[in-house]
C-alpha positions in Angstrom: 48.6 14.1 -35.9 46.8 15.1 -32.7 45.7 12.3 -30.4 41.9 11.6 -30.2 40.7 12.2 -26.7 39.1 9.0 -25.3 35.7 10.0 -23.8 32.1 8.9 -23.7 29.0 11.0 -24.7 27.2 12.8 -21.9 24.5 10.5 -20.5 26.2 7.3 -21.7 28.5 5.0 -19.8 30.9 2.1 -20.0 30.4 -0.8 -17.7 33.8 -2.2 -16.7 34.1 -5.9 -15.8 33.9 -5.4 -12.1 30.4 -3.9 -12.4 29.3 -5.8 -15.5 29.8 -9.2 -13.9 27.5 -8.2 -11.0 25.0 -6.7 -13.5 24.9 -10.0 -15.4 24.3 -12.0 -12.3 21.4 -9.7 -11.4 20.0 -10.0 -15.0 20.3 -13.8 -14.8 18.2 -13.9 -11.6 15.6 -11.7 -13.3 15.6 -13.8 -16.5 15.2 -17.1 -14.5 12.3 -15.6 -12.5 10.5 -14.5 -15.7 10.9 -17.9 -17.3 9.7 -19.6 -14.1 6.4 -17.8 -14.8 6.3 -19.1 -18.4 7.5 -15.9 -20.1 9.5 -16.3 -23.4 12.3 -14.0 -24.6 11.8 -11.4 -27.4 14.3 -9.1 -29.1 13.3 -6.1 -31.2 15.5 -3.7 -33.2 17.1 -0.7 -31.5 16.0 1.4 -34.5 12.3 1.8 -35.5 10.4 4.0 -38.0 9.7 7.2 -36.2 5.9 6.9 -36.9 5.9 3.6 -34.9 7.4 5.2 -31.8 5.4 8.4 -32.1 2.0 6.7 -32.7 -0.8 9.1 -33.8 0.8 12.2 -32.4 4.1 13.6 -31.1 3.7 15.5 -27.9 5.9 14.5 -24.9 7.3 11.5 -26.7 8.9 13.5 -29.5 11.0 15.4 -27.0 12.3 12.1 -25.7 13.5 10.3 -28.8 16.6 10.3 -30.8 15.2 10.9 -34.3 17.0 11.3 -37.6 17.0 10.5 -41.3 19.1 7.5 -42.3 21.0 7.0 -45.6 17.9 5.9 -47.3 16.2 9.2 -46.2 13.9 7.2 -43.9 12.6 8.9 -40.8 13.8 6.7 -38.0 14.4 6.8 -34.2 15.9 4.8 -31.4 13.4 3.1 -29.2 12.6 5.0 -26.0 10.9 2.0 -24.3 10.2 -1.7 -25.0 6.3 -1.5 -24.9 5.7 0.3 -28.2 7.9 -2.1 -30.1 6.0 -5.0 -28.5 2.7 -3.5 -29.7 4.2 -3.3 -33.2 5.3 -6.9 -33.1 1.9 -8.1 -32.1 0.2 -6.2 -35.0 2.9 -7.4 -37.5 3.0 -11.1 -36.6 -0.6 -12.3 -36.5 0.6 -16.0 -36.1 1.8 -15.4 -32.5 -0.4 -17.5 -30.2 -2.4 -15.8 -27.4 -2.1 -15.3 -24.6 1.5 -14.3 -25.3 3.8 -13.9 -22.4 7.0 -12.2 -23.3 10.0 -10.6 -21.6 12.7 -8.4 -23.0 15.9 -7.2 -21.3 17.4 -4.5 -23.6 18.8 -1.0 -23.7 16.5 2.0 -24.5 17.4 5.6 -25.3 15.9 8.9 -24.2 17.2 12.4 -25.1 16.7 13.7 -21.6 19.0 16.0 -19.5 21.4 13.7 -17.8 21.5 13.9 -14.0 22.4 11.7 -11.1 20.7 8.3 -11.6 19.3 9.4 -15.0 21.0 8.5 -18.2 20.3 8.8 -22.0 21.0 5.1 -22.5 19.7 2.6 -19.9 18.4 -0.9 -19.6 14.8 -2.1 -19.0 13.6 -5.5 -18.0 10.0 -5.8 -19.3 7.4 -8.6 -18.9 4.0 -8.4 -20.6 0.9 -10.6 -21.1 -0.9 -9.9 -24.4 -4.3 -11.1 -25.4 -6.0 -11.4 -22.0 -8.8 -9.2 -20.7 -9.0 -10.8 -17.3 -7.6 -9.1 -14.1 -5.9 -12.5 -13.5 -3.2 -11.4 -15.9 -2.7 -8.1 -14.0 -2.5 -10.1 -10.8 0.2 -12.4 -12.3 2.2 -9.5 -13.5 2.2 -7.9 -10.0 3.1 -11.3 -8.4 6.0 -11.5 -10.9 7.4 -8.2 -9.6 7.0 -9.5 -6.1 8.9 -12.8 -6.8 11.6 -11.0 -8.8 12.4 -8.7 -5.9 12.3 -11.5 -3.4 14.7 -13.6 -5.6 17.1 -10.6 -5.7 17.0 -10.5 -1.9 14.9 -7.4 -1.6 12.4 -7.9 1.2 11.1 -4.4 2.1 9.1 -2.8 -0.7 5.6 -1.5 -1.5 3.6 -2.0 -4.7 1.3 1.0 -5.1 -1.8 0.2 -7.3 -4.4 2.3 -8.9 -6.8 2.1 -11.9 -6.8 4.7 -14.7 -10.6 4.2 -15.1 -11.1 5.5 -11.6 -9.0 8.6 -12.3 -10.4 9.2 -15.8 -14.1 8.8 -14.8 -13.6 11.1 -11.8 -12.0 13.8 -14.0 -14.8 13.3 -16.6 -17.4 13.8 -13.9 -15.8 17.2 -13.2 -16.3 18.2 -16.9 -12.7 17.8 -18.0 -12.2 17.0 -21.7 -9.7 14.4 -22.9 -6.8 16.9 -23.3 -7.4 18.4 -19.8 -7.5 14.9 -18.3 -4.2 13.9 -19.9 -2.5 17.1 -18.7 -4.0 16.7 -15.2 -2.6 13.1 -15.0 0.8 14.3 -16.1 0.8 16.9 -13.3 -0.1 14.4 -10.7 2.5 11.9 -12.0 5.3 14.5 -12.0 4.8 15.8 -8.5 6.5 13.7 -5.9 4.4 15.0 -3.0 0.7 15.4 -3.3 0.2 18.8 -1.8 -1.1 22.3 -2.5 1.5 22.4 -5.3 -0.9 20.2 -7.3 -3.5 23.0 -7.2 -0.9 25.6 -8.4 0.2 23.3 -11.3 -3.4 22.6 -12.3 -4.2 26.3 -12.3 -1.4 26.6 -14.9 -3.3 24.4 -17.3 -6.4 26.6 -16.9 -8.4 24.5 -14.5 -10.6 26.4 -12.0 -9.6 26.7 -8.4 -12.7 24.6 -7.5 -11.9 21.8 -9.8 -8.2 21.8 -8.8 -9.2 21.6 -5.1 -11.6 18.6 -5.8 -8.9 16.8 -7.7 -6.4 17.3 -4.9 -8.9 16.1 -2.3 -9.7 13.0 -4.4 -6.2 11.8 -5.0 -5.4 12.4 -1.3 -8.2 10.0 -0.2 -6.7 7.2 1.9 -7.8 3.7 1.0 -6.9 1.3 3.8 -8.9 -1.6 2.5 -11.3 -2.5 -0.3 -14.3 -1.4 1.8 -13.0 2.2 1.7 -13.6 2.2 -2.1 -17.4 2.4 -1.4 -17.1 6.0 -0.3 -15.3 6.8 -3.6 -18.1 5.1 -5.5 -20.8 6.9 -3.4 -19.3 10.3 -4.2 -18.6 9.5 -7.9 -20.7 6.6 -9.3 -18.8 6.8 -12.6 -15.8 5.2 -10.9 -17.8 1.9 -10.5 -16.1 0.0 -13.4 -12.6 0.8 -12.2 -13.4 -0.1 -8.6 -14.9 -3.4 -9.8 -11.6 -4.2 -11.6 -9.5 -3.3 -8.5 -11.6 -5.6 -6.4 -11.1 -8.5 -8.9 -7.4 -7.7 -9.0 -6.9 -7.7 -5.3 -8.8 -11.0 -4.9 -6.2 -12.8 -7.0 -3.2 -10.8 -5.8 -4.1 -11.8 -2.2 -3.5 -15.4 -3.2 -0.3 -14.8 -5.0 1.0 -12.4 -2.3 -0.3 -13.4 1.2 1.6 -10.4 2.8 -0.9 -7.6 2.5 1.7 -5.1 3.6 3.5 -5.5 0.3 0.7 -3.7 -1.8 -1.9 -1.0 -1.3 -4.3 1.2 -3.3 -3.0 4.7 -3.9 -5.4 7.1 -5.8 -2.5 9.6 -6.3 -0.7 7.2 -8.6 -1.2 8.3 -12.2 1.8 7.0 -14.3 3.1 9.3 -17.0 2.4 7.5 -20.3 -1.0 8.2 -22.0 -1.5 4.6 -23.3 -2.6 3.1 -19.9 -6.3 2.2 -19.8 -6.9 0.4 -16.5 -4.6 -1.1 -13.8 -1.5 0.9 -13.1 1.2 0.3 -10.4 4.6 1.3 -9.2 7.1 -0.3 -6.8 9.0 1.6 -4.1 11.7 0.4 -1.8 10.8 1.2 1.8 14.4 0.7 3.1 15.8 3.5 1.0 14.4 7.0 1.5 13.6 9.2 -1.5 14.9 6.6 -3.9 11.8 6.8 -6.2 10.2 3.9 -8.0 12.3 1.0 -9.4 9.5 -0.6 -11.5 6.1 0.3 -12.8 3.5 -0.7 -15.4 -0.1 -1.3 -16.1 -2.7 -2.3 -18.6 -2.8 -0.8 -22.1 -5.6 -2.3 -24.1 -5.6 0.2 -27.0 -1.9 0.4 -28.0 -1.8 -2.5 -30.4 -4.7 -0.9 -32.2 -2.4 1.9 -33.4 -0.9 -0.6 -35.8 -3.8 -2.9 -36.5 -7.5 -3.0 -37.1 -8.0 -4.9 -33.9 -7.2 -4.0 -30.4 -5.4 -6.5 -28.2 -5.6 -6.4 -24.4 -2.2 -6.2 -22.8 -0.7 -5.7 -19.3 2.9 -5.5 -18.3 5.7 -3.8 -16.4 9.2 -2.5 -16.7 12.1 -2.6 -14.2 14.8 0.0 -14.5 17.9 -2.1 -14.4 20.3 0.7 -13.5 18.1 2.0 -10.6 17.6 -1.6 -9.4 21.4 -2.2 -9.5 22.0 1.0 -7.5 19.4 -0.2 -4.9 21.0 -3.6 -4.6 24.4 -1.9 -4.0 23.0 0.4 -1.4 21.3 -2.5 0.4 24.5 -4.5 0.1 22.7 -7.3 -1.7 25.1 -7.5 -4.6 28.9 -7.7 -4.6 31.1 -6.5 -7.5 33.7 -9.0 -8.6 36.8 -8.4 -10.7 37.0 -11.8 -12.4 34.8 -14.6 -13.6 37.7 -17.1 -13.1 37.9 -19.2 -10.0 41.3 -20.8 -10.7 44.6 -19.5 -12.0 47.0 -21.9 -13.6 50.5 -20.5 -13.0 53.3 -20.7 -15.6 56.5 -21.7 -13.9 58.6 -23.6 -16.4 58.6 -23.5 -20.2 59.4 -27.2 -20.3 56.0 -27.9 -18.6 53.9 -25.7 -21.0 52.0 -28.7 -22.5 51.2 -29.9 -18.9 49.8 -26.4 -18.1 47.7 -26.3 -21.2 46.3 -29.8 -20.7 45.5 -28.9 -17.0 43.7 -25.8 -18.2 41.8 -27.7 -20.8 40.8 -30.5 -18.5 39.5 -28.2 -15.7 37.5 -26.1 -18.2 35.9 -29.3 -19.6 34.9 -30.2 -16.1 33.1 -26.8 -15.8 35.6 -24.7 -13.9 36.3 -21.1 -14.9 40.1 -21.1 -15.5 42.6 -18.3 -16.2 45.9 -19.5 -17.6 48.7 -17.0 -17.0 50.4 -16.6 -20.4 53.8 -15.5 -19.3 56.6 -17.4 -17.6 57.4 -14.8 -14.9 58.1 -14.9 -11.2 55.6 -16.8 -9.1 55.1 -13.8 -6.9 53.9 -11.6 -9.8 51.4 -14.3 -10.8 50.0 -14.7 -7.3 49.8 -10.9 -7.0 47.8 -10.9 -10.2 45.5 -13.6 -8.8 44.9 -11.6 -5.6 44.3 -8.3 -7.3 41.9 -10.0 -9.7 40.1 -11.8 -6.8 40.7 -15.2 -8.3 40.0 -17.8 -5.6 42.7 -20.4 -6.2 46.1 -20.6 -7.8 47.5 -24.0 -9.0 51.3 -24.2 -8.6 53.1 -26.9 -10.6 56.8 -27.1 -11.3 59.3 -29.9 -11.9 59.4 -30.8 -8.2 55.7 -31.2 -8.1 55.7 -33.2 -11.3 58.3 -35.6 -9.8 56.1 -36.0 -6.7 53.0 -36.2 -8.8 51.2 -33.4 -6.9 49.8 -30.0 -7.4 50.0 -27.2 -4.8 46.6 -25.4 -4.4 47.0 -21.9 -3.0 43.9 -20.3 -1.5 44.4 -16.8 -2.7 41.5 -15.0 -1.0 42.1 -16.7 2.3 45.8 -15.9 2.3 
């Protein structure tokens, strides 16, 4: 019989202990920060009915999802994000008290072409506030991002903020219909640099040269402070509602985040998903060039309405765990470690086995992470194992030590 070749699917990965230990430490910092803000954990199924994930239409989303018929001939799919399942939960469980502040740290799946830094299975760390219209909720979400990055040791970053109402009302003032507006926002979102290329891409979706030029000029407008928004409102009075919301948002954010260099208004920010209705934002690391965003989100007040007769206001964000981990590695803010154990109990003499087992048990009960070496082999081999596993200390105990009532503690990493 031929051997089965051991391999993983393209776009999927194993996380071996050295990396997974570090990832779990990072996740624990994120989890504690979320809970410090009063967010509660939620877990949803990996598999949902396809109609839940696709909403009212397919479009771009259908290209992203892993979709198939299960054994019961049900049309199902793997979740591609954590936001749509949250909307389904809020519509399904009416008893959930509002405002509801939830977080979820789970894998998602997207049938994209794998490339460097982009996988088909990856983790997201989401936090959302549901049931609040106020911009105070948006401000808290943005401050949560700020505190999370600070707690991870990341100090140099920028939160770019915009409002979909500003973009949508400007596009409407140019005479664009809903479909044209959606396609325009996708063009702006996909282009990394706002340049003449925007015009070329907009012409491809049958916009006139004049409209494309006006859109480019609008999104390139620099907003240094809130007063600069007046010139936007003067040119396009329809943007008034979105501008009012941004002013309210910044008033609260300035209290949560005194350092004004950490956030700015950016009219070129569009965000790809169609469900955003108001505030949108993305986070970029200023210490790593061309790294792209590590987190993003916004307000989506109509999404729950897909599954319920009533709409529920909601705002939230998602951190890409894998990109964040890569950033922490590049910034040397996280160290991989090979073992969770701090102490190795060596096994020197079979006659002392019960002593070793009791020693192991007692230390574990005191809260120490202990690795008991199962085999009675040469001490050198056991110490080499401890060194290669980066276990901090080895306890050496033989008949001589028992007679003297002592234990030798070897500092492995130091020696």
